[in-house]
Biotite code that builds the C-alpha atoms (Angstrom):
import biotite.structure as struc

atoms = struc.array([
    struc.Atom([-13.793, -5.001, -2.357], chain_id="A", res_id=1, res_name="UNK", atom_name="CA", element="C"),
    struc.Atom([-11.193, -2.580, -0.940], chain_id="A", res_id=2, res_name="UNK", atom_name="CA", element="C"),
    struc.Atom([-13.206, 0.612, -1.571], chain_id="A", res_id=3, res_name="UNK", atom_name="CA", element="C"),
    struc.Atom([-16.612, -0.946, -2.105], chain_id="A", res_id=4, res_name="UNK", atom_name="CA", element="C"),
    struc.Atom([-17.813, -2.968, -5.044], chain_id="A", res_id=5, res_name="UNK", atom_name="CA", element="C"),
    struc.Atom([-19.464, -0.032, -6.742], chain_id="A", res_id=6, res_name="UNK", atom_name="CA", element="C"),
    struc.Atom([-17.536, -0.292, -9.985], chain_id="A", res_id=7, res_name="UNK", atom_name="CA", element="C"),
    struc.Atom([-18.709, -1.379, -13.420], chain_id="A", res_id=8, res_name="UNK", atom_name="CA", element="C"),
    struc.Atom([-16.361, -4.370, -13.336], chain_id="A", res_id=9, res_name="UNK", atom_name="CA", element="C"),
    struc.Atom([-18.321, -5.738, -10.364], chain_id="A", res_id=10, res_name="UNK", atom_name="CA", element="C"),
    struc.Atom([-21.784, -4.962, -11.689], chain_id="A", res_id=11, res_name="UNK", atom_name="CA", element="C"),
    struc.Atom([-24.568, -7.131, -12.990], chain_id="A", res_id=12, res_name="UNK", atom_name="CA", element="C"),
    struc.Atom([-28.319, -6.607, -12.769], chain_id="A", res_id=13, res_name="UNK", atom_name="CA", element="C"),
    struc.Atom([-30.236, -9.538, -11.331], chain_id="A", res_id=14, res_name="UNK", atom_name="CA", element="C"),
    struc.Atom([-33.850, -10.036, -10.337], chain_id="A", res_id=15, res_name="UNK", atom_name="CA", element="C"),
    struc.Atom([-34.458, -10.794, -6.658], chain_id="A", res_id=16, res_name="UNK", atom_name="CA", element="C"),
    struc.Atom([-34.643, -14.546, -7.241], chain_id="A", res_id=17, res_name="UNK", atom_name="CA", element="C"),
    struc.Atom([-31.395, -14.642, -9.213], chain_id="A", res_id=18, res_name="UNK", atom_name="CA", element="C"),
    struc.Atom([-29.700, -12.359, -6.687], chain_id="A", res_id=19, res_name="UNK", atom_name="CA", element="C"),
    struc.Atom([-30.468, -14.913, -3.975], chain_id="A", res_id=20, res_name="UNK", atom_name="CA", element="C"),
    struc.Atom([-28.932, -17.637, -6.132], chain_id="A", res_id=21, res_name="UNK", atom_name="CA", element="C"),
    struc.Atom([-25.786, -15.546, -6.641], chain_id="A", res_id=22, res_name="UNK", atom_name="CA", element="C"),
    struc.Atom([-25.533, -14.829, -2.898], chain_id="A", res_id=23, res_name="UNK", atom_name="CA", element="C"),
    struc.Atom([-25.418, -18.575, -2.142], chain_id="A", res_id=24, res_name="UNK", atom_name="CA", element="C"),
    struc.Atom([-21.648, -18.411, -2.690], chain_id="A", res_id=25, res_name="UNK", atom_name="CA", element="C"),
    struc.Atom([-21.214, -15.853, 0.106], chain_id="A", res_id=26, res_name="UNK", atom_name="CA", element="C"),
    struc.Atom([-23.415, -17.831, 2.470], chain_id="A", res_id=27, res_name="UNK", atom_name="CA", element="C"),
    struc.Atom([-21.388, -20.983, 1.869], chain_id="A", res_id=28, res_name="UNK", atom_name="CA", element="C"),
    struc.Atom([-24.402, -22.724, 0.350], chain_id="A", res_id=29, res_name="UNK", atom_name="CA", element="C"),
    struc.Atom([-24.303, -24.803, -2.845], chain_id="A", res_id=30, res_name="UNK", atom_name="CA", element="C"),
    struc.Atom([-24.239, -22.446, -5.826], chain_id="A", res_id=31, res_name="UNK", atom_name="CA", element="C"),
    struc.Atom([-26.729, -23.183, -8.604], chain_id="A", res_id=32, res_name="UNK", atom_name="CA", element="C"),
    struc.Atom([-25.230, -23.701, -12.074], chain_id="A", res_id=33, res_name="UNK", atom_name="CA", element="C"),
    struc.Atom([-24.555, -20.383, -13.785], chain_id="A", res_id=34, res_name="UNK", atom_name="CA", element="C"),
    struc.Atom([-24.385, -18.396, -10.558], chain_id="A", res_id=35, res_name="UNK", atom_name="CA", element="C"),
    struc.Atom([-20.791, -18.930, -9.407], chain_id="A", res_id=36, res_name="UNK", atom_name="CA", element="C"),
    struc.Atom([-18.863, -15.648, -9.233], chain_id="A", res_id=37, res_name="UNK", atom_name="CA", element="C"),
    struc.Atom([-16.610, -16.522, -12.182], chain_id="A", res_id=38, res_name="UNK", atom_name="CA", element="C"),
    struc.Atom([-19.662, -17.364, -14.316], chain_id="A", res_id=39, res_name="UNK", atom_name="CA", element="C"),
    struc.Atom([-21.377, -14.080, -13.463], chain_id="A", res_id=40, res_name="UNK", atom_name="CA", element="C"),
    struc.Atom([-18.206, -12.045, -14.064], chain_id="A", res_id=41, res_name="UNK", atom_name="CA", element="C"),
    struc.Atom([-17.862, -13.735, -17.461], chain_id="A", res_id=42, res_name="UNK", atom_name="CA", element="C"),
    struc.Atom([-21.329, -12.464, -18.409], chain_id="A", res_id=43, res_name="UNK", atom_name="CA", element="C"),
    struc.Atom([-20.121, -8.874, -17.990], chain_id="A", res_id=44, res_name="UNK", atom_name="CA", element="C"),
    struc.Atom([-16.667, -9.546, -19.510], chain_id="A", res_id=45, res_name="UNK", atom_name="CA", element="C"),
    struc.Atom([-14.925, -9.050, -16.167], chain_id="A", res_id=46, res_name="UNK", atom_name="CA", element="C"),
    struc.Atom([-13.296, -11.025, -13.363], chain_id="A", res_id=47, res_name="UNK", atom_name="CA", element="C"),
    struc.Atom([-12.859, -10.797, -9.610], chain_id="A", res_id=48, res_name="UNK", atom_name="CA", element="C"),
    struc.Atom([-9.340, -9.513, -10.250], chain_id="A", res_id=49, res_name="UNK", atom_name="CA", element="C"),
    struc.Atom([-10.595, -6.780, -12.598], chain_id="A", res_id=50, res_name="UNK", atom_name="CA", element="C"),
    struc.Atom([-13.272, -5.760, -10.099], chain_id="A", res_id=51, res_name="UNK", atom_name="CA", element="C"),
    struc.Atom([-10.776, -5.638, -7.216], chain_id="A", res_id=52, res_name="UNK", atom_name="CA", element="C"),
    struc.Atom([-8.333, -3.540, -9.250], chain_id="A", res_id=53, res_name="UNK", atom_name="CA", element="C"),
    struc.Atom([-11.081, -1.100, -10.237], chain_id="A", res_id=54, res_name="UNK", atom_name="CA", element="C"),
    struc.Atom([-12.194, -0.833, -6.617], chain_id="A", res_id=55, res_name="UNK", atom_name="CA", element="C"),
    struc.Atom([-8.623, -0.159, -5.506], chain_id="A", res_id=56, res_name="UNK", atom_name="CA", element="C"),
    struc.Atom([-8.397, 2.697, -8.038], chain_id="A", res_id=57, res_name="UNK", atom_name="CA", element="C"),
    struc.Atom([-11.332, 4.395, -6.286], chain_id="A", res_id=58, res_name="UNK", atom_name="CA", element="C"),
    struc.Atom([-8.973, 5.136, -3.403], chain_id="A", res_id=59, res_name="UNK", atom_name="CA", element="C"),
    struc.Atom([-6.489, 7.009, -5.638], chain_id="A", res_id=60, res_name="UNK", atom_name="CA", element="C"),
])
């Protein structure tokens, strides 16, 4: 994220085990079902585009 991902549009609370599953995407590992970025963003009614735009606004 341009100014960090510390925006509501990029936020979801996960337990340690689920956080590891979500991080698989960034490691280039196979992502377990339900843990792809688009799936997680959908759970919080957001998207990568929304999160990026919100992060960019932090710099204003």
